[in-house]
N, C-alpha and C positions, 0 to 999 in steps of 0.2 A: 226479887223481879231482875232480870234480865237485863242487860244496857240496855238493850232496841231497844224491847219492847215496853224502858223507863221513856226510852226516848219517844215512839210511834208516839209513844200516849201522851207524853208532854210536844211537839210536835203536833199529831189529832189537836188537842185544848188549844193553841196556839191559833190556828185556822183557823179552827170555831168559831175562836172568839173572835181573831181577825173579821172570820162576815159577819159575827153575828154585831161588833160595835158600829162593822162598816150600815152596814142596814137597818141601827139604829143614830145614824148622824143625820141621815136624809139624801131627798137627792144628791146625786153628783158628789159626793163628800168620797165615797170608799166607795168596795165594790170588787169584787175576780173575777176574771173570767167566769161567764156561767151566769154570773146571778144579775141579780137585775138591778139598775139605780144607784140602791140603794141599797144594796148585799141581795144576799138571799131567797127570799118568794119566801111565803110562810109557805107555797107549799110542795116546797123545797125540800122545806125542816118537816115539813108533817108526808112523810112519808109511807105512811096507808092513808090516809083522805078523811080519818075520823074527829077534820077537825079542831084536836090535839096538840101540841109536843110535845112529847115523852123523854126521859135522858135517853132512853135504849136508842130513841127517833134522833137525837142532836147526836149519842157517839156514832151511828150507825152514818153519820153527815159526817161527821168532822175523818172520819174515815176513809169515807169516799172522794173528798179533795187529795186526802195523805197519798193515798192509794193516785187520782189524778199527774201525782207531786213528780212518785216514783217509779219516774218512766221506762224505768229494768226489770222492775218485780224485786228490786231484793228485800226490802223492809226498811230499807234505808234511802235517803234523797243528800245525792253528795249535792256540791256546789253546781257542781252543773247544769243540774237535772232542778235544780230553782230559777240558775239566772235562765234555762231552756222557757219554762218556767211562764217565764217573768221579760220573756220575749217575747214570747207568745199573746201577752195578753197585752203585753205593746203595743203588738202591732193585734192587734181583733182591736181595741179601742181606733184606732192609732184607721179603723177600714171604716168603721162606728163616723169617725168626723170626718172621715170622707164623704158617707154617703147621705151622711146629714147635710153636707156646706153643696152638691149635687143636686141632692130634691131639696135648698134652699137656692140655687141659683135658677135650675130649670120655675121652677113655682114666681120669679122674681121676675125671668126674662120669657113666659111663655102668653104672649100677645092672648091667645085661641086659646088657654085649658086645656089642650087635647094631647096633654104630658109629656111629649118630647118639642126639643126645636128645631125649628127652620130656620136655613140662613137668611134669610128676608129677616128671623124676630130675629136676630141673635148680630149678622149692621145693622139694626138700628139702634143698635143697645151700646156706638161707636161711630168717633170724631174721622167718617173722613175725609174730612176735610186739614187732617193731623196734622198728618206726615210731611201733608205739605208746607205747612205754614211755618215746620219744624226743620224743616231740611234746607227750602230752594229760598233760600237765602238771598237771590238776588231781583226774585218774584217776576223769575220769568217762564215762573207755568210747570218747567221742570226741573232735575237734580238728579245736577252732573257726579261724578263720582270725589269730582273733589271736596264738594258740598257735603255727599254722603258721608265721607272721614274727617272730616272736620264740627261737621254738627256730633256722631259719634264720643270724634274725639274730647267736643262740651261738655257729653252727656258724663263720659269716662272721670272725665274731671272731677264731679261731683258741683258741680256747674249750674245745674236745673236747667229747665230748657231756653237749649242753647244760653244759655250762661246770664254774664251779666248781670244783675238783675230782672230778667226776666225780657231783656233786648235785645232781638236777636241779630242784634248788628247794621241793623240798616232802620231804624227808624223805625219800629211799629212796639209797643210795649206790651211785658205779657205773650210778645209772640200768635194774640189777635188777630181775626181774619181779617184774610186786605176791605180795601173795599172793595175793588171789585167783590167776590165774593157773596 
């Protein structure tokens, strides 16, 4: 057996073993790009759809996995090809996480269940008076440039909401609403 064929066989076996091991681990504990949450789906392994997986089908699956790594079709996988495959897999996982996060956010905020977020639905989720409580340090109902810059400096300094243990520097604790709010 030539060195190239031996390398292909070893890598194919390793790829297949990794896919099957990820499949056996359970949800969220492995898997590869194009695989389900637990590795390859049975249907991916049972390539002829007869309800049984043969060694030939496992070998074919491993060969497909290897071919997907061998981007230039040279019969070998370079470190650059492995890195590209890893980067693509990470990008795909990141995109899937972001999509799930967006779906959760919409589900949480979509008060009329129409599948989209309106300005009213988004505005209902934020504390519109928080800005004034945080930045209007003299309680005159306006924020001057000096107050804004001072407050930003307090936040950058890691002192929390207007620093000073929650006291905004003028007697109110925790930056809570003024009596007039």
